[in-house]
C-alpha positions in Angstrom: 105.6 38.0 94.6 105.9 41.7 95.6 103.0 43.9 96.3 104.2 46.9 94.2 102.8 47.2 90.7 102.8 49.7 87.9 99.4 51.4 87.3 98.0 51.2 83.8 98.1 54.5 81.9 94.3 55.0 82.1 94.2 54.7 85.9 97.3 57.0 86.2 95.5 59.7 84.1 92.4 59.5 86.2 94.5 60.0 89.4 96.4 62.9 87.7 93.1 64.4 86.8 92.5 64.9 90.5 95.3 67.4 90.6 95.0 69.0 87.2 91.2 69.1 86.8 90.0 70.4 90.2 86.8 71.9 88.8 85.3 73.1 85.4 87.4 76.3 85.7 90.6 74.1 85.6 89.5 72.7 82.2 88.9 76.2 80.9 92.3 77.3 82.2 94.2 74.5 80.6 92.5 74.6 77.2 92.6 78.4 76.9 96.2 78.4 77.8 96.9 75.9 75.1 95.1 78.2 72.6 97.2 81.1 73.7 100.4 79.0 73.3 99.2 78.2 69.8 99.3 81.9 68.9 95.6 82.4 68.7 94.2 85.9 68.3 90.6 85.0 68.8 89.3 82.6 71.5 85.7 81.7 72.2 84.7 79.9 75.4 81.1 78.6 75.6 79.9 77.0 78.8 76.7 75.3 79.8 75.5 74.5 83.3 78.6 75.8 85.0 80.8 73.8 82.7 79.6 70.4 84.0 77.4 69.8 81.0 79.6 71.3 78.3 82.7 73.4 77.8 83.5 74.3 74.2 86.7 76.3 73.3 87.5 77.4 69.8 90.6 79.3 68.6 92.2 80.4 65.4 95.7 79.3 66.4 98.2 77.1 64.6 96.2 74.0 64.8 97.5 70.3 64.7 97.9 67.7 62.1 96.6 64.1 62.5 99.7 62.8 64.1 99.9 65.6 66.7 96.2 65.2 67.5 96.9 61.7 68.6 100.1 62.4 70.4 98.6 65.3 72.3 96.6 62.8 74.4 99.7 60.8 75.5 100.8 61.6 79.0 103.6 64.1 79.3 103.6 64.8 75.6 104.4 68.4 74.8 105.8 70.6 72.1 106.9 73.4 74.5 110.0 72.0 76.1 112.6 69.5 74.9 115.3 69.4 77.6 116.0 70.3 81.2 117.5 73.7 80.2 114.1 74.8 78.8 112.6 74.6 82.4 114.6 77.6 83.3 113.5 79.8 80.4 109.8 79.0 80.2 107.9 81.4 77.9 104.7 79.3 77.4 101.7 78.9 79.7 101.6 75.1 79.5 104.6 72.9 79.3 104.1 69.7 81.3 101.8 67.8 78.9 99.3 66.7 81.5 96.3 68.7 80.6 94.7 66.9 77.7 95.1 63.3 78.9 93.9 64.3 82.4 90.8 66.1 81.1 90.0 63.3 78.6 90.2 60.7 81.5 87.2 62.3 83.3 85.0 63.5 80.4 83.6 62.8 76.9 85.9 64.9 74.7 85.7 65.9 71.1 88.6 67.6 69.3 88.7 69.1 65.8 91.9 70.8 64.5 93.4 71.9 61.3 96.7 73.6 60.4 95.2 75.3 57.3 91.7 76.3 56.2 92.5 74.9 52.8 93.3 71.4 54.1 91.3 68.7 55.6 91.2 68.8 59.4 91.3 66.0 62.0 88.3 65.0 64.2 88.9 62.9 67.3 86.5 61.4 69.9 87.7 60.2 73.4 85.5 59.0 76.2 86.8 58.4 79.7 90.4 58.4 78.4 89.6 55.7 75.7 90.4 56.7 72.1 87.3 56.5 70.0 86.9 57.4 66.3 89.5 59.2 64.3 88.4 60.8 61.1 88.8 63.6 58.6 86.6 66.7 58.8 86.4 70.0 57.1 87.6 72.7 59.5 89.1 76.2 59.5 92.6 76.8 60.7 92.7 76.4 64.5 91.5 74.0 67.1 88.1 73.4 68.7 87.8 71.3 71.9 84.4 70.3 73.3 84.3 68.7 76.8 81.0 67.1 77.8 79.7 65.4 81.0 82.7 66.4 83.1 83.4 63.9 86.0 80.8 61.5 84.6 83.0 58.6 85.7 84.2 60.0 89.0 81.0 60.6 91.0 82.9 61.5 94.2 84.4 64.5 92.4 81.1 65.4 90.9 79.5 65.6 94.4 82.4 68.0 95.4 81.2 70.6 92.9 79.6 73.7 94.3 76.5 75.5 92.8 76.4 76.5 89.2 76.8 80.1 90.0 79.9 79.4 92.0 81.5 77.4 89.2 80.6 80.1 86.6 82.2 82.6 89.0 85.5 80.7 89.0 85.5 80.3 85.2 84.7 84.0 84.7 87.3 85.1 87.1 90.1 83.1 85.3 89.0 84.2 81.9 89.1 87.8 83.1 92.7 87.3 84.3 93.7 85.8 80.9 92.1 88.7 79.1 94.0 91.2 81.3 97.2 89.3 80.6 96.6 89.2 76.8 94.8 92.4 75.7 95.8 91.6 72.1 93.6 88.5 72.0 89.9 88.8 71.5 88.0 86.8 74.1 84.4 85.8 74.1 82.9 84.0 77.2 79.3 82.8 77.3 77.2 80.8 79.8 74.0 79.2 78.6 74.1 81.5 75.6 74.5 84.7 77.7 77.6 86.8 77.1 79.7 87.3 80.2 82.8 88.9 78.6 83.8 90.2 75.2 87.0 92.0 74.5 88.1 93.6 71.2 91.7 92.3 71.2 93.0 95.8 70.2 95.9 95.5 72.6 94.7 98.2 75.0 94.7 97.0 78.6 92.3 99.9 79.6 89.7 98.6 77.1 89.9 95.2 78.7 89.5 96.6 82.2 86.5 98.6 81.0 84.9 95.4 79.6 85.5 93.6 82.9 84.8 96.3 85.5 82.7 98.8 83.6 83.3 102.1 82.0 82.7 104.1 85.2 85.5 102.3 86.9 87.8 102.5 83.9 87.5 106.3 84.0 88.9 106.3 87.5 92.0 104.2 86.7 95.6 105.6 86.7 98.3 104.4 84.4 101.4 103.0 86.1 104.8 102.2 84.6 108.4 101.7 85.8 111.5 99.7 85.4 114.7 98.6 87.0 117.7 96.9 85.5 116.0 93.5 85.8 112.3 94.2 85.7 109.8 96.3 83.7 106.1 96.9 84.7 103.1 98.7 83.4 99.3 98.6 84.0 96.5 100.5 85.7 95.5 101.0 89.3 92.3 102.5 90.7 92.0 105.8 92.4 91.2 105.7 96.1 87.4 106.2 95.6 87.2 102.9 93.8 87.6 100.0 96.3 86.5 96.4 96.7 86.1 94.2 99.8 88.8 91.7 99.0 92.2 91.2 97.4 90.9 89.3 94.4 90.9 92.4 92.3 94.7 92.6 92.5 96.0 91.0 89.3 99.7 90.3 88.9 100.6 89.3 85.4 104.2 88.0 84.9 105.6 87.4 81.4 102.0 86.8 80.1 101.0 84.5 83.0 98.6 85.3 85.8 100.2 84.4 89.2 99.2 84.9 92.8 102.1 86.7 94.5 101.6 87.5 98.2 104.7 89.7 98.3 103.8 91.8 95.2 100.2 92.3 96.5 101.7 93.5 99.8 104.0 95.9 98.0 101.0 97.3 96.1 99.0 97.7 99.4 102.0 99.4 101.0 101.9 101.9 98.1 98.3 102.7 99.0 99.1 103.0 102.7 96.8 105.4 104.6 94.9 106.1 101.4 92.3 103.3 101.7 89.8 102.6 104.4 90.5 99.6 106.6 89.3 96.3 104.9 89.1 97.9 101.4 91.3 97.0 98.4 92.0 98.7 95.1 91.5 97.3 91.5 95.0 96.8 90.0 96.3 95.1 86.9 100.1 95.0 86.8 102.0 93.5 83.9 105.6 92.6 84.9 108.2 91.6 82.3 111.5 90.0 83.1 114.0 87.6 81.8 112.5 84.1 82.2 115.6 82.9 84.1 114.6 85.3 87.0 111.3 83.6 87.7 110.3 80.0 88.4 106.7 79.2 87.5 107.0 75.5 88.2 106.5 75.7 92.0 102.7 75.1 92.1 100.7 72.2 90.7 98.3 74.6 88.9 101.2 77.1 88.0 99.4 79.8 89.9 102.4 80.8 92.0 105.8 81.9 91.1 109.2 82.4 92.8 111.2 85.5 91.9 114.9 86.2 92.0 115.7 89.6 93.6 112.1 89.7 95.0 112.9 92.3 97.6 114.2 94.6 95.0 111.1 94.1 92.8 108.7 94.7 95.6 110.4 97.8 96.8 110.4 99.3 93.3 106.7 98.5 92.8 105.8 100.0 96.1 107.6 103.3 95.2 106.0 103.3 91.8 102.5 102.9 93.2 103.1 105.7 95.7 104.4 108.0 92.9 101.5 107.2 90.6 98.9 107.9 93.4 100.7 111.1 94.4 100.4 112.5 90.9 96.9 111.1 90.2 95.0 111.8 93.5 92.5 114.6 93.7 89.5 115.7 95.7 86.6 113.2 95.5 83.6 114.1 93.3 80.3 112.3 93.2 80.8 109.3 90.7 77.3 109.6 89.3 77.7 113.0 87.7 79.3 113.7 84.3 82.4 115.8 84.0 81.6 119.5 83.3 82.8 121.3 80.3 85.6 123.6 81.3 85.0 127.4 81.3 88.1 129.4 80.8 87.4 132.9 82.0 89.5 135.9 82.6 88.7 139.2 84.3 89.3 142.0 81.8 89.1 145.8 81.6 86.0 147.2 79.9 87.9 148.9 77.1 88.8 145.5 75.6 86.4 143.1 73.8 86.2 139.4 74.6 85.4 137.1 71.7 84.0 133.7 72.6 84.3 131.4 69.6 83.4 127.9 68.8 86.4 126.0 67.4 86.2 124.9 63.8 87.1 121.3 64.7 86.4 119.4 68.0 89.0 120.4 70.6 88.6 117.2 72.6 91.1 114.4 71.8 88.1 112.1 72.2 86.0 113.8 69.5 89.0 114.2 67.2 89.9 110.6 67.5 86.5 109.2 66.7 85.5 109.1 63.0 82.2 107.6 64.0 81.4 110.4 66.4 82.4 113.0 63.8 80.2 111.4 61.3 77.3 111.6 63.7 77.9 115.3 64.4 78.1 116.0 60.7 74.7 114.3 60.1 73.1 116.3 62.9 74.4 119.6 61.4 73.1 118.6 57.9 69.7 117.7 59.4 69.2 120.8 61.4 70.7 123.1 58.7 71.5 125.6 61.5 74.6 127.7 61.9 75.7 128.7 65.4 76.1 132.4 65.7 78.3 133.5 68.5 77.7 137.0 69.7 80.5 139.6 69.9 80.5 140.6 73.6 81.5 143.9 75.1 82.0 142.9 78.7 81.0 144.9 81.7 82.6 144.0 85.0 79.8 145.5 87.0 77.0 143.7 85.2 78.8 140.4 85.0 77.9 140.0 81.3 81.1 138.0 80.5 80.4 135.4 83.1 76.7 135.1 82.3 77.3 134.8 78.6 80.0 132.3 79.0 77.8 130.2 81.3 74.9 130.3 78.9 77.0 129.3 76.0 78.6 126.5 78.1 75.1 125.1 79.0 74.1 125.1 75.3 77.3 123.4 74.2 77.2 120.8 76.9 73.6 120.0 76.1 74.7 119.2 72.6 77.3 116.8 73.9 74.8 115.1 76.1 72.6 114.5 73.1 75.1 112.2 71.6 73.8 108.6 71.7 75.3 106.6 74.6 76.6 103.8 72.5 78.6 106.2 70.3 80.2 107.9 73.4 80.9 104.5 75.1 82.5 103.1 72.0 85.1 105.9 71.9 85.3 107.2 75.5 88.3 105.1 76.6 90.5 106.2 73.7 91.2 109.3 75.8 93.5 108.5 78.8 92.4 111.4 80.9 88.6 111.3 80.6 88.2 114.4 82.7 89.4 116.5 79.7 87.1 114.6 77.3 84.6 117.4 76.7 85.8 120.9 75.9 83.3 122.2 73.4 84.6 125.8 73.3 87.4 128.0 74.5 87.6 131.6 75.5 90.1 133.8 73.6 91.6 136.9 75.2 93.1 139.6 72.9 96.9 139.5 72.9 97.2 143.2 73.9 95.4 142.7 77.2 97.5 143.5 80.2 96.5 140.8 82.7 98.3 142.6 85.5 95.6 145.4 85.2 92.8 143.0 86.1 91.5 143.4 89.7 92.4 140.7 92.1 89.7 138.8 93.9 88.5 140.0 97.3 89.1 137.6 100.2 85.9 137.1 102.3 87.8 137.9 105.5 88.4 141.4 104.3 84.7 142.1 104.2 84.3 141.1 107.9 85.0 143.8 110.4 86.1 143.0 114.0 82.8 144.5 115.2 80.7 142.2 113.1 82.5 139.1 114.3 84.8 140.0 117.1 84.5 136.6 118.8 85.7 134.7 115.8 87.6 136.6 113.1 88.8 140.0 114.3 91.5 141.9 112.6 94.4 140.4 114.5 93.1 136.9 113.9 92.4 137.1 110.2 95.8 138.4 109.2 97.8 135.3 110.2 95.2 133.2 108.4 95.6 135.2 105.3 99.4 134.9 105.4 99.1 131.1 105.8 96.8 131.0 102.8 99.1 133.0 100.6 102.1 130.8 101.5 100.3 127.7 100.0 98.6 129.4 97.2 100.9 127.9 94.5 102.2 124.6 95.9 99.1 123.0 97.5 97.1 120.5 95.6 94.0 121.7 97.4 92.5 125.0 96.3 91.7 127.8 98.7 88.3 127.2 100.2 86.2 129.7 102.2 84.1 128.2 104.9 80.5 129.3 105.1 79.2 127.0 107.9 78.9 123.5 109.4 76.5 120.6 109.2 75.7 118.8 112.4 78.9 120.1 113.9 80.7 117.4 111.8 81.2 118.7 108.2 82.5 122.0 107.2 80.7 123.6 104.2 83.1 125.7 102.1 83.0 127.3 98.6 85.1 129.0 96.0 84.8 129.7 92.2 85.0 126.0 91.5 81.9 125.1 93.5 81.0 123.8 96.9 83.1 121.6 99.2 82.2 119.3 102.2 85.0 118.7 104.6 85.0 116.0 107.3 86.6 118.1 110.1 87.7 115.0 112.1 89.4 113.4 109.1 91.0 116.7 108.1 92.6 117.2 111.5 93.6 113.5 111.6 95.7 114.0 108.5 97.2 117.2 109.9 98.1 115.6 113.2 99.3 112.3 111.6 101.9 114.2 109.5 102.9 116.2 112.5 103.4 113.2 114.8 105.2 111.3 112.1 107.7 114.2 111.8 108.1 114.2 115.6 108.6 110.5 115.9 111.2 110.5 113.2 113.4 113.0 115.1 116.6 111.4 116.5 116.5 113.4 119.8 112.9 113.3 121.2 112.6 115.7 124.1 110.4 114.5 127.0 108.6 116.2 129.9 108.6 114.8 133.4 105.2 113.6 134.6 103.9 115.2 137.8 102.7 111.8 138.9 104.5 108.9 137.4 102.3 106.3 135.8 102.5 102.6 136.7 101.3 99.6 134.6 101.1 95.9 135.5 101.1 92.9 133.2 101.2 89.1 133.3 104.4 87.3 133.9 104.7 86.4 130.2 104.0 90.0 129.1 106.4 91.4 131.6 109.1 89.2 130.3 108.5 90.4 126.8 108.3 94.0 127.8 111.6 93.9 129.7 113.4 92.8 126.5 111.8 95.6 124.4 112.0 98.6 126.8 114.6 100.2 124.4 112.0 100.3 121.7 109.6 102.2 123.9 112.4 104.5 125.0 113.0 105.4 121.3 109.5 106.8 121.3 110.6 109.3 124.0 109.1 107.3 127.0 111.1 107.1 130.2 110.0 103.6 131.3 111.7 101.1 133.6 110.9 97.9 135.5 109.5 98.7 139.0 109.7 95.2 140.5 107.9 92.0 139.7 105.4 92.6 136.9 105.1 96.3 137.3 106.6 99.1 135.2 106.8 102.8 135.8 106.6 105.6 133.3 108.2 108.9 134.4 108.2 111.0 131.3 106.7 111.2 127.8 107.1 113.5 124.8 105.6 116.9 125.3 103.6 116.7 122.1 101.5 113.7 123.2 97.7 114.6 122.7 96.6 116.6 125.7 94.2 114.7 127.9 95.0 111.4 126.3 98.6 110.9 127.4 98.0 107.9 129.6 95.9 106.2 127.0 98.6 106.7 124.3 101.3 105.3 126.7 99.3 102.2 127.3 98.5 101.8 123.6 102.2 102.1 122.7 103.1 99.4 125.3 100.4 97.2 123.8 101.9 97.7 120.3 105.3 96.5 121.6 103.8 93.4 123.3 102.0 92.4 120.1 105.0 92.8 117.9 107.1 89.7 117.2 110.7 89.0 118.0 111.9 91.4 115.3 110.2 94.3 117.1 113.4 96.4 116.7 113.3 96.0 112.9 109.7 97.1 112.8 110.3 100.5 114.5 109.1 102.4 111.4 105.8 100.5 111.4 105.5 101.0 115.1 106.0 104.7 114.7 103.4 104.8 112.0 100.8 103.0 114.1 101.5 105.3 117.0 101.1 108.4 114.8 97.8 107.1 113.5 96.5 106.3 116.9 97.6 109.6 118.4 96.2 111.6 115.5 92.8 110.0 116.1 92.9 110.7 119.8 94.0 114.3 119.3 91.5 115.3 116.6 88.3 117.1 117.0 85.3 114.8 117.2 81.9 114.9 115.6 79.2 117.3 117.0 81.9 119.9 117.8 80.8 123.3 116.5 83.7 125.5 115.3 84.0 129.2 115.0 84.7 130.8 111.6 88.3 131.4 112.5 88.8 127.7 113.6 87.3 126.5 110.3 89.6 128.9 108.4 92.6 127.7 110.3 91.8 124.0 109.8 91.4 124.4 106.1 94.7 126.4 105.8 96.5 123.7 107.8 95.0 121.0 105.6 96.4 122.7 102.5 99.9 122.4 104.0 99.8 118.6 104.3 101.5 116.4 101.7 98.5 114.2 101.1 95.3 116.2 101.9 92.9 113.8 100.3 92.5 111.0 102.9 92.8 110.6 106.6 95.4 108.0 107.9 92.6 105.4 107.8 91.9 106.0 104.1 88.6 107.8 104.4 88.1 110.8 102.1 88.5 114.3 103.6 87.0 116.6 101.0 84.1 116.1 98.6 83.7 118.6 95.7 80.5 119.6 94.0 81.0 121.7 91.0 78.5 124.4 90.0 77.4 122.1 87.3 76.8 119.2 89.8 74.6 121.5 91.9 72.7 122.7 88.8 72.2 119.1 87.7 70.9 118.0 91.1 68.4 120.9 91.2 67.4 120.2 87.5 68.5 123.6 86.4 70.2 121.8 83.5 68.8 118.6 82.0 
């Protein structure tokens, strides 16, 4: 008699459960995906003791009749595919028919389902994979599955479980992903009666991200969208000031399914290149739509990975889309704790004209206009106070500054009114406005049409007030003129406003100001950005001119390193280095580009050689990456360090050069360069406004 035998169905299900039901989060995943496939619009997930004690999932989907309730627990029974061709056009989350029998094999399960609220539903009990009672039960349309005592009959798997907090974390993480993938479904997740997530199901991805990550983070998200002939994507990504310590906040959602895609995550990170600090990652939710034939979701036991056709094309397009979105959405960093200030639109006018500041008849903010609840609250306040705002007619005087003072006073009063709105009313409507920075504009300044703006006096540059006698060592007449010309050249096309330096802090941070408030500039980071773009331009030149070294520099390496280096000398020569073998394991460098950082030439040469040694066999293909690493390294070596005190002219020059860069917000390592404090921020910190 042979030794091979066919396992009975119960034992086969228990073995399959080892793959399908790895932990309580696996149960939640499979059952919630079934609810989504059943066209549910409301899904409730209630968990006790990390899911080991109880997992109850209720939905309002299509439901099942009595026959389907029984068949659903047969192995490989499914309503989602019928032939081999369907495997290449999968549009559902589940399709293999393994989930229910596998879960039932290692738990005590109770199922209630009905196809209509007006008909009798089916109630089914299963313990350890063995069918128990089957009966009729009054039930609303949809399905409710309750899983108790998970792994009660597999103690080895039970010992493998981590702490309750860890298991809840896995469950919460996956439900969050499903909520991001399906913003049109209302999700409720509770643990031991405490709500962990609740979404509205209104179809707005931004609202889901606010529910998961908080309103403060949602206010700092940028919308992204794009398409190619084969792919279409949309979603949100965080600004550079919002980062996390790992990649788990990168969510790739493909055709309504969350997948882990190493290549797409890398494409997103390349889009953020040099804009994030080392070891920090953004918050991203990217929904990608494509023809199902272009993606294979059946390459992983838990269906968490996918294989794409034309993957290189997709990744390249997403990288460019991220770069473009960040380029348009980046700005100077502001303290996150402060509220946005109401805009003051002012204009310098001649005394013979009157300036009328009026309160609009209806709220000008799209947020206020779009919120009936908020409008109702404002109307009640006006009825209660029975006060009418009287806006004075102002005859401005340029010398006395009446226009500016009156506008500022009116602004404070109006912003105080906005701040008085209850927090829950603001929070309930805040995210309806995509650009929250424009959410509060309680008034506007109107200028008479006949005013000739050209007659208004132009602002006086601070340098014009400094004579060469007062500051001959720093700014004299000859020095200030080139700086002024540089400022004027970038006045219209730079994303950074003109800033006038007033001093330094600890020889590290430049303090500057303008009409918009106060700025702190990291002088090392600012010059790093300037030098980085300069060196990148130089390294990209086809003909890199070099200068002969007075004393050639020799380097020596191990036999293995020397062998590698000999094969890659051409790569170093493309950087403008004249380097050749000098016998044995020694190499000699006779020339280097003239723009290498002064005083750090030898250090840069050795760093470049080390880069080449650490690069793999396809070093020649990575020449762009090598140049970028070299530019980052050289910019750091060349930049001014902390505790270096600068003259006024040096600070002016540095700020003007920063305005000429293409990305003046972060250094090549991703650290912020400029932090902006508005006048309102300062008044708030000093309690001038409450």
